[in-house]
N, CA, C and O atoms as CSV, one atom per row, in Angstrom:
chain,resi,resn,atom,element,x,y,z
A,1,UNK,N,N,0.867,-1.179,-0.008
A,1,UNK,CA,C,0.004,-0.005,-0.007
A,1,UNK,C,C,0.914,1.227,-0.003
A,1,UNK,O,O,1.942,1.270,0.672
A,2,UNK,N,N,0.487,2.232,-0.793
A,2,UNK,CA,C,1.283,3.469,-0.905
A,2,UNK,C,C,0.358,4.659,-0.619
A,2,UNK,O,O,-0.662,4.841,-1.284
A,3,UNK,N,N,0.739,5.471,0.394
A,3,UNK,CA,C,-0.040,6.590,0.804
A,3,UNK,C,C,0.826,7.843,0.841
A,3,UNK,O,O,1.948,7.822,1.347
A,4,UNK,N,N,0.298,8.916,0.308
A,4,UNK,CA,C,0.987,10.211,0.322
A,4,UNK,C,C,0.281,11.147,1.302
A,4,UNK,O,O,-0.939,11.309,1.261
A,5,UNK,N,N,1.073,11.755,2.180
A,5,UNK,CA,C,0.557,12.801,3.062
A,5,UNK,C,C,0.971,14.138,2.447
A,5,UNK,O,O,2.149,14.365,2.168
A,6,UNK,N,N,-0.012,15.020,2.239
A,6,UNK,CA,C,0.257,16.353,1.692
A,6,UNK,C,C,-0.137,17.390,2.739
A,6,UNK,O,O,-1.265,17.399,3.233
A,7,UNK,N,N,0.804,18.255,3.064
A,7,UNK,CA,C,0.509,19.386,3.934
A,7,UNK,C,C,0.608,20.681,3.127
A,7,UNK,O,O,1.552,20.880,2.363
A,8,UNK,N,N,-0.377,21.549,3.311
A,8,UNK,CA,C,-0.422,22.804,2.582
A,8,UNK,C,C,0.244,23.962,3.307
A,8,UNK,O,O,1.136,23.774,4.134
A,9,UNK,N,N,-0.221,25.187,2.969
A,9,UNK,CA,C,0.461,26.367,3.403
A,9,UNK,C,C,0.565,26.551,4.908
A,9,UNK,O,O,-0.369,26.265,5.657
A,10,UNK,N,N,1.726,27.036,5.330
A,10,UNK,CA,C,2.088,27.347,6.684
A,10,UNK,C,C,2.322,26.147,7.577
A,10,UNK,O,O,2.745,26.312,8.721
A,11,UNK,N,N,2.065,24.962,7.098
A,11,UNK,CA,C,2.249,23.783,7.906
A,11,UNK,C,C,3.729,23.408,8.033
A,11,UNK,O,O,4.093,22.563,8.850
A,12,UNK,N,N,4.576,24.042,7.220
A,12,UNK,CA,C,6.033,23.923,7.395
A,12,UNK,C,C,6.483,24.608,8.678
A,12,UNK,O,O,7.616,24.404,9.114
A,13,UNK,N,N,5.624,25.415,9.291
A,13,UNK,CA,C,5.979,26.175,10.495
A,13,UNK,C,C,5.423,25.515,11.764
A,13,UNK,O,O,5.415,26.130,12.831
A,14,UNK,N,N,4.952,24.248,11.647
A,14,UNK,CA,C,4.503,23.528,12.821
A,14,UNK,C,C,5.613,23.444,13.823
A,14,UNK,O,O,6.764,23.202,13.462
A,15,UNK,N,N,5.282,23.642,15.094
A,15,UNK,CA,C,6.287,23.668,16.147
A,15,UNK,C,C,6.792,25.073,16.440
A,15,UNK,O,O,7.426,25.315,17.468
A,16,UNK,N,N,6.502,26.003,15.520
A,16,UNK,CA,C,6.929,27.387,15.677
A,16,UNK,C,C,5.734,28.302,15.777
A,16,UNK,O,O,5.715,29.201,16.618
A,17,UNK,N,N,4.732,28.095,14.935
A,17,UNK,CA,C,3.584,28.974,14.853
A,17,UNK,C,C,2.466,28.565,15.796
A,17,UNK,O,O,2.238,27.374,16.006
A,18,UNK,N,N,1.788,29.506,16.349
A,18,UNK,CA,C,0.562,29.275,17.153
A,18,UNK,C,C,0.586,27.958,17.928
A,18,UNK,O,O,-0.251,27.078,17.726
A,19,UNK,N,N,1.562,27.854,18.811
A,19,UNK,CA,C,1.739,26.592,19.570
A,19,UNK,C,C,0.484,26.237,20.409
A,19,UNK,O,O,0.247,25.066,20.702
A,20,UNK,N,N,-0.293,27.231,20.781
A,20,UNK,CA,C,-1.506,26.932,21.552
A,20,UNK,C,C,-2.546,26.195,20.685
A,20,UNK,O,O,-3.442,25.547,21.227
A,21,UNK,N,N,-2.443,26.282,19.383
A,21,UNK,CA,C,-3.356,25.590,18.465
A,21,UNK,C,C,-2.699,24.305,17.900
A,21,UNK,O,O,-3.305,23.233,17.891
A,22,UNK,N,N,-1.459,24.449,17.436
A,22,UNK,CA,C,-0.800,23.398,16.696
A,22,UNK,C,C,0.263,22.581,17.478
A,22,UNK,O,O,0.817,21.614,16.955
A,23,UNK,N,N,0.529,22.981,18.713
A,23,UNK,CA,C,1.525,22.292,19.476
A,23,UNK,C,C,2.930,22.789,19.231
A,23,UNK,O,O,3.133,23.712,18.442
A,24,UNK,N,N,3.899,22.195,19.890
A,24,UNK,CA,C,5.267,22.687,19.817
A,24,UNK,C,C,6.200,21.729,19.082
A,24,UNK,O,O,7.417,21.849,19.217
A,25,UNK,N,N,5.670,20.785,18.309
A,25,UNK,CA,C,6.469,19.830,17.552
A,25,UNK,C,C,6.335,20.114,16.065
A,25,UNK,O,O,5.284,20.551,15.596
A,26,UNK,N,N,7.400,19.863,15.336
A,26,UNK,CA,C,7.345,19.927,13.881
A,26,UNK,C,C,6.736,18.609,13.372
A,26,UNK,O,O,6.641,17.637,14.122
A,27,UNK,N,N,6.337,18.583,12.134
A,27,UNK,CA,C,5.674,17.426,11.552
A,27,UNK,C,C,6.663,16.270,11.291
A,27,UNK,O,O,6.301,15.103,11.437
A,28,UNK,N,N,7.881,16.590,10.914
A,28,UNK,CA,C,8.838,15.583,10.465
A,28,UNK,C,C,9.088,14.458,11.462
A,28,UNK,O,O,9.096,13.296,11.057
A,29,UNK,N,N,9.297,14.755,12.777
A,29,UNK,CA,C,9.498,13.627,13.721
A,29,UNK,C,C,8.289,12.724,13.819
A,29,UNK,O,O,8.430,11.507,13.935
A,30,UNK,N,N,7.070,13.321,13.771
A,30,UNK,CA,C,5.846,12.514,13.784
A,30,UNK,C,C,5.792,11.623,12.548
A,30,UNK,O,O,5.459,10.442,12.647
A,31,UNK,N,N,6.114,12.180,11.395
A,31,UNK,CA,C,6.063,11.429,10.169
A,31,UNK,C,C,7.044,10.217,10.254
A,31,UNK,O,O,6.691,9.115,9.833
A,32,UNK,N,N,8.214,10.415,10.771
A,32,UNK,CA,C,9.190,9.321,10.902
A,32,UNK,C,C,8.668,8.247,11.816
A,32,UNK,O,O,8.915,7.062,11.587
A,33,UNK,N,N,7.927,8.650,12.881
A,33,UNK,CA,C,7.332,7.675,13.782
A,33,UNK,C,C,6.269,6.823,13.024
A,33,UNK,O,O,6.168,5.610,13.206
A,34,UNK,N,N,5.500,7.514,12.182
A,34,UNK,CA,C,4.486,6.780,11.423
A,34,UNK,C,C,5.124,5.818,10.433
A,34,UNK,O,O,4.604,4.724,10.213
A,35,UNK,N,N,6.224,6.205,9.844
A,35,UNK,CA,C,6.913,5.305,8.918
A,35,UNK,C,C,7.403,4.070,9.653
A,35,UNK,O,O,7.372,2.974,9.093
A,36,UNK,N,N,7.849,4.215,10.879
A,36,UNK,CA,C,8.312,3.041,11.680
A,36,UNK,C,C,7.125,2.209,12.130
A,36,UNK,O,O,7.201,0.980,12.155
A,37,UNK,N,N,6.047,2.858,12.480
A,37,UNK,CA,C,4.852,2.129,12.961
A,37,UNK,C,C,4.183,1.338,11.845
A,37,UNK,O,O,3.756,0.201,12.049
A,38,UNK,N,N,4.096,1.944,10.665
A,38,UNK,CA,C,3.404,1.308,9.539
A,38,UNK,C,C,4.418,0.830,8.497
A,38,UNK,O,O,4.477,1.331,7.374
A,39,UNK,N,N,5.202,-0.145,8.907
A,39,UNK,CA,C,6.268,-0.630,8.020
A,39,UNK,C,C,5.717,-1.349,6.787
A,39,UNK,O,O,6.426,-1.517,5.795
A,40,UNK,N,N,4.458,-1.771,6.853
A,40,UNK,CA,C,3.836,-2.460,5.706
A,40,UNK,C,C,3.233,-1.470,4.700
A,40,UNK,O,O,2.699,-1.886,3.672
A,41,UNK,N,N,3.314,-0.160,4.989
A,41,UNK,CA,C,2.778,0.863,4.130
A,41,UNK,C,C,3.929,1.770,3.692
A,41,UNK,O,O,4.742,2.189,4.516
A,42,UNK,N,N,3.993,2.065,2.418
A,42,UNK,CA,C,4.953,3.070,1.945
A,42,UNK,C,C,4.315,4.435,2.143
A,42,UNK,O,O,3.379,4.802,1.433
A,43,UNK,N,N,4.832,5.192,3.122
A,43,UNK,CA,C,4.344,6.527,3.401
A,43,UNK,C,C,5.289,7.550,2.845
A,43,UNK,O,O,6.494,7.490,3.089
A,44,UNK,N,N,4.750,8.501,2.089
A,44,UNK,CA,C,5.521,9.593,1.562
A,44,UNK,C,C,4.921,10.885,2.059
A,44,UNK,O,O,3.759,10.938,2.459
A,45,UNK,N,N,5.752,11.953,2.027
A,45,UNK,CA,C,5.316,13.240,2.555
A,45,UNK,C,C,5.726,14.349,1.616
A,45,UNK,O,O,6.826,14.348,1.062
A,46,UNK,N,N,4.806,15.311,1.443
A,46,UNK,CA,C,5.041,16.462,0.602
A,46,UNK,C,C,4.406,17.657,1.266
A,46,UNK,O,O,3.290,17.556,1.777
A,47,UNK,N,N,5.095,18.799,1.274
A,47,UNK,CA,C,4.557,20.040,1.815
A,47,UNK,C,C,4.884,21.153,0.838
A,47,UNK,O,O,5.982,21.217,0.285
A,48,UNK,N,N,3.898,22.037,0.635
A,48,UNK,CA,C,4.120,23.246,-0.157
A,48,UNK,C,C,3.166,24.345,0.297
A,48,UNK,O,O,2.048,24.093,0.747
A,49,UNK,N,N,3.651,25.562,0.161
A,49,UNK,CA,C,2.836,26.745,0.442
A,49,UNK,C,C,2.135,27.188,-0.816
A,49,UNK,O,O,1.327,28.115,-0.770
A,50,UNK,N,N,2.412,26.564,-1.929
A,50,UNK,CA,C,1.892,26.973,-3.227
A,50,UNK,C,C,0.701,26.128,-3.675
A,50,UNK,O,O,0.799,24.904,-3.765
A,51,UNK,N,N,-0.401,26.774,-3.948
A,51,UNK,CA,C,-1.595,26.062,-4.385
A,51,UNK,C,C,-1.353,25.251,-5.641
A,51,UNK,O,O,-1.809,24.111,-5.733
A,52,UNK,N,N,-0.657,25.802,-6.594
A,52,UNK,CA,C,-0.344,25.082,-7.841
A,52,UNK,C,C,0.464,23.823,-7.627
A,52,UNK,O,O,0.212,22.796,-8.258
A,53,UNK,N,N,1.462,23.905,-6.711
A,53,UNK,CA,C,2.266,22.733,-6.453
A,53,UNK,C,C,1.466,21.635,-5.736
A,53,UNK,O,O,1.710,20.448,-5.950
A,54,UNK,N,N,0.527,22.030,-4.899
A,54,UNK,CA,C,-0.366,21.059,-4.251
A,54,UNK,C,C,-1.203,20.340,-5.290
A,54,UNK,O,O,-1.355,19.120,-5.249
A,55,UNK,N,N,-1.748,21.115,-6.228
A,55,UNK,CA,C,-2.563,20.546,-7.294
A,55,UNK,C,C,-1.711,19.621,-8.162
A,55,UNK,O,O,-2.139,18.509,-8.475
A,56,UNK,N,N,-0.531,20.054,-8.551
A,56,UNK,CA,C,0.359,19.217,-9.339
A,56,UNK,C,C,0.624,17.881,-8.618
A,56,UNK,O,O,0.596,16.829,-9.257
A,57,UNK,N,N,0.876,17.906,-7.314
A,57,UNK,CA,C,1.169,16.653,-6.597
A,57,UNK,C,C,-0.045,15.747,-6.508
A,57,UNK,O,O,0.085,14.525,-6.584
A,58,UNK,N,N,-1.215,16.326,-6.349
A,58,UNK,CA,C,-2.458,15.533,-6.340
A,58,UNK,C,C,-2.639,14.833,-7.671
A,58,UNK,O,O,-2.969,13.647,-7.714
A,59,UNK,N,N,-2.421,15.579,-8.783
A,59,UNK,CA,C,-2.560,15.006,-10.103
A,59,UNK,C,C,-1.469,13.978,-10.397
A,59,UNK,O,O,-1.721,12.970,-11.058
A,60,UNK,N,N,-0.273,14.233,-9.909
A,60,UNK,CA,C,0.868,13.343,-10.181
A,60,UNK,C,C,0.673,11.980,-9.508
A,60,UNK,O,O,1.056,10.955,-10.073
A,61,UNK,N,N,0.086,11.960,-8.314
A,61,UNK,CA,C,-0.019,10.726,-7.512
A,61,UNK,C,C,-1.414,10.146,-7.463
A,61,UNK,O,O,-1.590,8.994,-7.065
A,62,UNK,N,N,-2.400,10.913,-7.856
A,62,UNK,CA,C,-3.774,10.586,-7.646
A,62,UNK,C,C,-4.389,9.479,-8.506
A,62,UNK,O,O,-5.575,9.171,-8.391
A,63,UNK,N,N,-3.561,8.890,-9.367
A,63,UNK,CA,C,-4.026,7.768,-10.173
A,63,UNK,C,C,-3.249,6.485,-9.887
A,63,UNK,O,O,-3.565,5.425,-10.427
A,64,UNK,N,N,-2.229,6.589,-9.034
A,64,UNK,CA,C,-1.362,5.415,-8.805
A,64,UNK,C,C,-1.195,5.101,-7.331
A,64,UNK,O,O,-0.738,4.006,-7.002
A,65,UNK,N,N,-1.538,5.997,-6.439
A,65,UNK,CA,C,-1.409,5.747,-5.016
A,65,UNK,C,C,-2.696,5.164,-4.432
A,65,UNK,O,O,-3.779,5.369,-4.982
A,66,UNK,N,N,-2.580,4.461,-3.353
A,66,UNK,CA,C,-3.745,3.850,-2.697
A,66,UNK,C,C,-4.544,4.889,-1.910
A,66,UNK,O,O,-5.718,4.680,-1.608
A,67,UNK,N,N,-3.914,5.982,-1.590
A,67,UNK,CA,C,-4.615,7.027,-0.864
A,67,UNK,C,C,-3.759,8.278,-0.707
A,67,UNK,O,O,-2.531,8.234,-0.780
A,68,UNK,N,N,-4.428,9.355,-0.497
A,68,UNK,CA,C,-3.809,10.672,-0.206
A,68,UNK,C,C,-4.453,11.208,1.050
A,68,UNK,O,O,-5.676,11.225,1.188
A,69,UNK,N,N,-3.598,11.650,1.973
A,69,UNK,CA,C,-4.063,12.331,3.167
A,69,UNK,C,C,-3.705,13.790,2.987
A,69,UNK,O,O,-2.532,14.126,2.825
A,70,UNK,N,N,-4.684,14.647,3.012
A,70,UNK,CA,C,-4.482,16.069,2.674
A,70,UNK,C,C,-4.891,17.008,3.763
A,70,UNK,O,O,-6.054,17.044,4.166
A,71,UNK,N,N,-3.934,17.773,4.244
A,71,UNK,CA,C,-4.219,18.922,5.108
A,71,UNK,C,C,-3.949,20.136,4.234
A,71,UNK,O,O,-2.808,20.574,4.086
A,72,UNK,N,N,-4.993,20.659,3.671
A,72,UNK,CA,C,-4.861,21.788,2.726
A,72,UNK,C,C,-4.676,23.128,3.419
A,72,UNK,O,O,-4.586,24.164,2.761
A,73,UNK,N,N,-4.620,23.111,4.753
A,73,UNK,CA,C,-4.450,24.400,5.508
A,73,UNK,C,C,-5.519,25.365,5.109
A,73,UNK,O,O,-6.677,24.985,4.935
A,74,UNK,N,N,-5.140,26.637,4.958
A,74,UNK,CA,C,-6.096,27.680,4.614
A,74,UNK,C,C,-6.780,27.477,3.266
A,74,UNK,O,O,-7.866,28.012,3.043
A,75,UNK,N,N,-6.157,26.706,2.352
A,75,UNK,CA,C,-6.795,26.452,1.059
A,75,UNK,C,C,-8.060,25.601,1.183
A,75,UNK,O,O,-8.868,25.529,0.258
A,76,UNK,N,N,-8.216,24.961,2.339
A,76,UNK,CA,C,-9.428,24.164,2.594
A,76,UNK,C,C,-10.676,24.987,2.367
A,76,UNK,O,O,-11.686,24.489,1.871
A,77,UNK,N,N,-10.595,26.257,2.737
A,77,UNK,CA,C,-11.766,27.127,2.792
A,77,UNK,C,C,-11.884,28.022,1.560
A,77,UNK,O,O,-12.847,28.778,1.434
A,78,UNK,N,N,-10.904,27.943,0.645
A,78,UNK,CA,C,-10.883,28.905,-0.458
A,78,UNK,C,C,-10.629,28.284,-1.830
A,78,UNK,O,O,-10.902,28.940,-2.835
A,79,UNK,N,N,-10.133,27.079,-1.920
A,79,UNK,CA,C,-9.586,26.610,-3.225
A,79,UNK,C,C,-10.568,25.661,-3.955
A,79,UNK,O,O,-10.699,24.483,-3.622
A,80,UNK,N,N,-11.228,26.221,-4.935
A,80,UNK,CA,C,-12.042,25.418,-5.832
A,80,UNK,C,C,-11.092,24.573,-6.695
A,80,UNK,O,O,-11.437,23.452,-7.069
A,81,UNK,N,N,-9.909,25.094,-7.011
A,81,UNK,CA,C,-8.937,24.395,-7.842
A,81,UNK,C,C,-8.480,23.103,-7.183
A,81,UNK,O,O,-8.369,22.073,-7.847
A,82,UNK,N,N,-8.212,23.150,-5.876
A,82,UNK,CA,C,-7.809,21.917,-5.158
A,82,UNK,C,C,-8.964,20.945,-5.108
A,82,UNK,O,O,-8.776,19.739,-5.266
A,83,UNK,N,N,-10.164,21.464,-4.889
A,83,UNK,CA,C,-11.341,20.589,-4.897
A,83,UNK,C,C,-11.502,19.894,-6.233
A,83,UNK,O,O,-11.798,18.700,-6.292
A,84,UNK,N,N,-11.307,20.646,-7.307
A,84,UNK,CA,C,-11.411,20.054,-8.665
A,84,UNK,C,C,-10.321,19.026,-8.907
A,84,UNK,O,O,-10.565,18.030,-9.587
A,85,UNK,N,N,-9.119,19.238,-8.370
A,85,UNK,CA,C,-8.043,18.257,-8.545
A,85,UNK,C,C,-8.385,16.953,-7.818
A,85,UNK,O,O,-8.125,15.865,-8.332
A,86,UNK,N,N,-8.968,17.067,-6.623
A,86,UNK,CA,C,-9.375,15.887,-5.877
A,86,UNK,C,C,-10.453,15.140,-6.646
A,86,UNK,O,O,-10.431,13.912,-6.726
A,87,UNK,N,N,-11.391,15.881,-7.206
A,87,UNK,CA,C,-12.465,15.234,-7.983
A,87,UNK,C,C,-11.975,14.543,-9.230
A,87,UNK,O,O,-12.585,13.582,-9.699
A,88,UNK,N,N,-10.860,15.036,-9.777
A,88,UNK,CA,C,-10.345,14.505,-11.044
A,88,UNK,C,C,-9.590,13.201,-10.923
A,88,UNK,O,O,-9.468,12.466,-11.904
A,89,UNK,N,N,-9.067,12.889,-9.712
A,89,UNK,CA,C,-8.222,11.709,-9.527
A,89,UNK,C,C,-9.025,10.520,-8.998
A,89,UNK,O,O,-10.140,10.663,-8.495
A,90,UNK,N,N,-8.426,9.370,-9.129
A,90,UNK,CA,C,-9.113,8.139,-8.684
A,90,UNK,C,C,-8.722,7.694,-7.290
A,90,UNK,O,O,-9.457,6.952,-6.639
A,91,UNK,N,N,-7.563,8.147,-6.828
A,91,UNK,CA,C,-7.101,7.780,-5.451
A,91,UNK,C,C,-8.017,8.461,-4.440
A,91,UNK,O,O,-8.322,9.646,-4.584
A,92,UNK,N,N,-8.463,7.725,-3.415
A,92,UNK,CA,C,-9.278,8.379,-2.385
A,92,UNK,C,C,-8.453,9.359,-1.575
A,92,UNK,O,O,-7.279,9.111,-1.301
A,93,UNK,N,N,-9.061,10.468,-1.190
A,93,UNK,CA,C,-8.405,11.508,-0.412
A,93,UNK,C,C,-9.146,11.647,0.922
A,93,UNK,O,O,-10.373,11.733,0.969
A,94,UNK,N,N,-8.353,11.668,2.014
A,94,UNK,CA,C,-8.906,11.927,3.341
A,94,UNK,C,C,-8.419,13.294,3.761
A,94,UNK,O,O,-7.215,13.551,3.773
A,95,UNK,N,N,-9.339,14.169,4.105
A,95,UNK,CA,C,-9.038,15.499,4.608
A,95,UNK,C,C,-8.677,15.406,6.092
A,95,UNK,O,O,-9.384,14.764,6.869
A,96,UNK,N,N,-7.586,16.042,6.476
A,96,UNK,CA,C,-7.242,16.089,7.899
A,96,UNK,C,C,-6.936,17.528,8.329
A,96,UNK,O,O,-6.493,18.356,7.533
A,97,UNK,N,N,-7.189,17.794,9.615
A,97,UNK,CA,C,-6.784,19.033,10.231
A,97,UNK,C,C,-6.342,18.753,11.655
A,97,UNK,O,O,-6.954,17.958,12.368
A,98,UNK,N,N,-5.299,19.400,12.045
A,98,UNK,CA,C,-4.772,19.211,13.386
A,98,UNK,C,C,-5.732,19.753,14.420
A,98,UNK,O,O,-5.991,19.108,15.436
A,99,UNK,N,N,-6.257,20.928,14.165
A,99,UNK,CA,C,-7.234,21.569,15.065
A,99,UNK,C,C,-8.647,21.238,14.611
A,99,UNK,O,O,-8.851,20.771,13.490
A,100,UNK,N,N,-9.603,21.474,15.466
A,100,UNK,CA,C,-10.997,21.299,15.083
A,100,UNK,C,C,-11.464,22.580,14.407
A,100,UNK,O,O,-11.730,23.575,15.083
A,101,UNK,N,N,-11.564,22.568,13.109
A,101,UNK,CA,C,-11.897,23.764,12.344
A,101,UNK,C,C,-13.293,24.285,12.685
A,101,UNK,O,O,-13.593,25.454,12.441
A,102,UNK,N,N,-14.147,23.425,13.247
A,102,UNK,CA,C,-15.503,23.876,13.582
A,102,UNK,C,C,-15.564,24.736,14.860
A,102,UNK,O,O,-16.564,25.402,15.125
A,103,UNK,N,N,-14.481,24.706,15.636
A,103,UNK,CA,C,-14.423,25.474,16.876
A,103,UNK,C,C,-13.602,26.755,16.705
A,103,UNK,O,O,-13.421,27.516,17.655
A,104,UNK,N,N,-13.119,26.980,15.511
A,104,UNK,CA,C,-12.267,28.141,15.277
A,104,UNK,C,C,-13.059,29.278,14.607
A,104,UNK,O,O,-14.286,29.318,14.696
A,105,UNK,N,N,-12.380,30.163,13.965
A,105,UNK,CA,C,-13.068,31.330,13.330
A,105,UNK,C,C,-14.116,30.854,12.347
A,105,UNK,O,O,-13.984,29.807,11.713
A,106,UNK,N,N,-15.166,31.663,12.240
A,106,UNK,CA,C,-16.301,31.313,11.390
A,106,UNK,C,C,-15.877,30.959,9.971
A,106,UNK,O,O,-16.412,30.014,9.390
A,107,UNK,N,N,-14.920,31.703,9.396
A,107,UNK,CA,C,-14.542,31.422,7.995
A,107,UNK,C,C,-13.919,30.045,7.818
A,107,UNK,O,O,-13.848,29.557,6.690
A,108,UNK,N,N,-13.463,29.399,8.889
A,108,UNK,CA,C,-12.868,28.092,8.812
A,108,UNK,C,C,-13.946,26.981,8.884
A,108,UNK,O,O,-13.617,25.809,8.698
A,109,UNK,N,N,-15.174,27.315,9.140
A,109,UNK,CA,C,-16.206,26.306,9.319
A,109,UNK,C,C,-16.632,25.646,8.011
A,109,UNK,O,O,-17.216,24.563,8.042
A,110,UNK,N,N,-16.365,26.251,6.889
A,110,UNK,CA,C,-16.731,25.687,5.584
A,110,UNK,C,C,-15.493,25.130,4.895
A,110,UNK,O,O,-14.515,25.843,4.668
A,111,UNK,N,N,-15.554,23.848,4.570
A,111,UNK,CA,C,-14.501,23.200,3.794
A,111,UNK,C,C,-15.012,22.965,2.381
A,111,UNK,O,O,-16.011,22.276,2.174
A,112,UNK,N,N,-14.319,23.541,1.421
A,112,UNK,CA,C,-14.683,23.301,0.032
A,112,UNK,C,C,-14.279,21.895,-0.427
A,112,UNK,O,O,-14.827,21.379,-1.401
A,113,UNK,N,N,-13.324,21.278,0.271
A,113,UNK,CA,C,-12.860,19.964,-0.182
A,113,UNK,C,C,-13.548,18.778,0.452
A,113,UNK,O,O,-13.490,17.677,-0.096
A,114,UNK,N,N,-14.198,18.960,1.589
A,114,UNK,CA,C,-14.851,17.852,2.283
A,114,UNK,C,C,-15.836,17.075,1.390
A,114,UNK,O,O,-15.838,15.845,1.438
A,115,UNK,N,N,-16.656,17.734,0.594
A,115,UNK,CA,C,-17.632,16.985,-0.200
A,115,UNK,C,C,-17.033,16.045,-1.213
A,115,UNK,O,O,-17.701,15.115,-1.665
A,116,UNK,N,N,-15.758,16.272,-1.588
A,116,UNK,CA,C,-15.120,15.393,-2.600
A,116,UNK,C,C,-14.079,14.474,-2.003
A,116,UNK,O,O,-13.349,13.806,-2.735
A,117,UNK,N,N,-13.999,14.429,-0.700
A,117,UNK,CA,C,-13.073,13.551,0.015
A,117,UNK,C,C,-13.777,12.315,0.532
A,117,UNK,O,O,-14.991,12.326,0.735
A,118,UNK,N,N,-13.022,11.244,0.747
A,118,UNK,CA,C,-13.552,10.007,1.327
A,118,UNK,C,C,-14.071,10.268,2.722
A,118,UNK,O,O,-15.064,9.674,3.143
A,119,UNK,N,N,-13.398,11.163,3.449
A,119,UNK,CA,C,-13.820,11.513,4.801
A,119,UNK,C,C,-12.954,12.630,5.330
A,119,UNK,O,O,-11.994,13.054,4.687
A,120,UNK,N,N,-13.312,13.109,6.536
A,120,UNK,CA,C,-12.564,14.201,7.182
A,120,UNK,C,C,-12.289,13.812,8.617
A,120,UNK,O,O,-13.151,13.262,9.302
A,121,UNK,N,N,-11.079,14.103,9.066
A,121,UNK,CA,C,-10.689,13.848,10.459
A,121,UNK,C,C,-10.075,15.131,10.950
A,121,UNK,O,O,-9.076,15.614,10.418
A,122,UNK,N,N,-10.711,15.686,12.005
A,122,UNK,CA,C,-10.258,16.996,12.510
A,122,UNK,C,C,-10.177,16.992,14.010
A,122,UNK,O,O,-10.932,16.294,14.687
A,123,UNK,N,N,-9.243,17.785,14.535
A,123,UNK,CA,C,-9.244,18.078,15.940
A,123,UNK,C,C,-8.447,17.133,16.826
A,123,UNK,O,O,-8.507,17.272,18.048
A,124,UNK,N,N,-7.718,16.196,16.283
A,124,UNK,CA,C,-6.995,15.229,17.087
A,124,UNK,C,C,-5.494,15.428,17.054
A,124,UNK,O,O,-4.725,14.499,17.303
A,125,UNK,N,N,-5.084,16.654,16.744
A,125,UNK,CA,C,-3.648,16.910,16.664
A,125,UNK,C,C,-3.013,16.099,15.541
A,125,UNK,O,O,-3.639,15.835,14.514
A,126,UNK,N,N,-1.784,15.718,15.750
A,126,UNK,CA,C,-1.107,14.865,14.767
A,126,UNK,C,C,-1.797,13.511,14.628
A,126,UNK,O,O,-1.671,12.859,13.592
A,127,UNK,N,N,-2.510,13.091,15.638
A,127,UNK,CA,C,-3.239,11.819,15.556
A,127,UNK,C,C,-4.309,11.838,14.440
A,127,UNK,O,O,-4.765,10.779,14.008
A,128,UNK,N,N,-4.695,13.001,13.987
A,128,UNK,CA,C,-5.618,13.085,12.848
A,128,UNK,C,C,-4.996,12.327,11.628
A,128,UNK,O,O,-5.694,11.636,10.886
A,129,UNK,N,N,-3.688,12.486,11.464
A,129,UNK,CA,C,-3.013,11.813,10.357
A,129,UNK,C,C,-2.959,10.304,10.596
A,129,UNK,O,O,-3.161,9.526,9.664
A,130,UNK,N,N,-2.691,9.887,11.819
A,130,UNK,CA,C,-2.632,8.447,12.143
A,130,UNK,C,C,-4.003,7.820,11.878
A,130,UNK,O,O,-4.088,6.732,11.307
A,131,UNK,N,N,-5.080,8.505,12.294
A,131,UNK,CA,C,-6.418,7.976,12.071
A,131,UNK,C,C,-6.709,7.899,10.554
A,131,UNK,O,O,-7.370,6.971,10.089
A,132,UNK,N,N,-6.219,8.859,9.821
A,132,UNK,CA,C,-6.389,8.818,8.383
A,132,UNK,C,C,-5.695,7.614,7.761
A,132,UNK,O,O,-6.248,6.930,6.900
A,133,UNK,N,N,-4.443,7.367,8.229
A,133,UNK,CA,C,-3.745,6.178,7.732
A,133,UNK,C,C,-4.556,4.940,8.016
A,133,UNK,O,O,-4.718,4.079,7.151
A,134,UNK,N,N,-5.071,4.850,9.243
A,134,UNK,CA,C,-5.856,3.677,9.655
A,134,UNK,C,C,-7.103,3.516,8.739
A,134,UNK,O,O,-7.549,2.397,8.488
A,135,UNK,N,N,-7.637,4.613,8.264
A,135,UNK,CA,C,-8.853,4.540,7.429
A,135,UNK,C,C,-8.625,3.820,6.115
A,135,UNK,O,O,-9.576,3.370,5.476
A,136,UNK,N,N,-7.354,3.708,5.702
A,136,UNK,CA,C,-7.059,3.041,4.445
A,136,UNK,C,C,-6.765,1.546,4.617
A,136,UNK,O,O,-6.527,0.846,3.634
A,137,UNK,N,N,-6.780,1.060,5.858
A,137,UNK,CA,C,-6.458,-0.336,6.137
A,137,UNK,C,C,-7.671,-1.196,5.944
A,137,UNK,O,O,-7.602,-2.411,6.132
């Protein structure tokens, strides 16, 4: 099984930004733990602050991977283009968020990508990604 985790804008600053919301750890150590835990799954990771690069990666992997785990960050609430990319590929996509977007600012309550994803996992910190991995088993 081959799964790609994609993190969108500003998630490269995990461990530095808004620690009260996102915690004080960067994503990379968690990702390495997941690779060790799920030795039977090929886990890959990609992060970009650029909407176009996220779309390119979805299109590049979305026909050959068993799943994509996507934290689109702020693009969750604004990007019709990312939604269209998800709709265009055959690999199932699970939307994840570290925080519970429903308890945050009003503009974060609407996800444009949820309707075209296999499911959404929000509010469990980095465990949102672990739960998403489990959803593909």
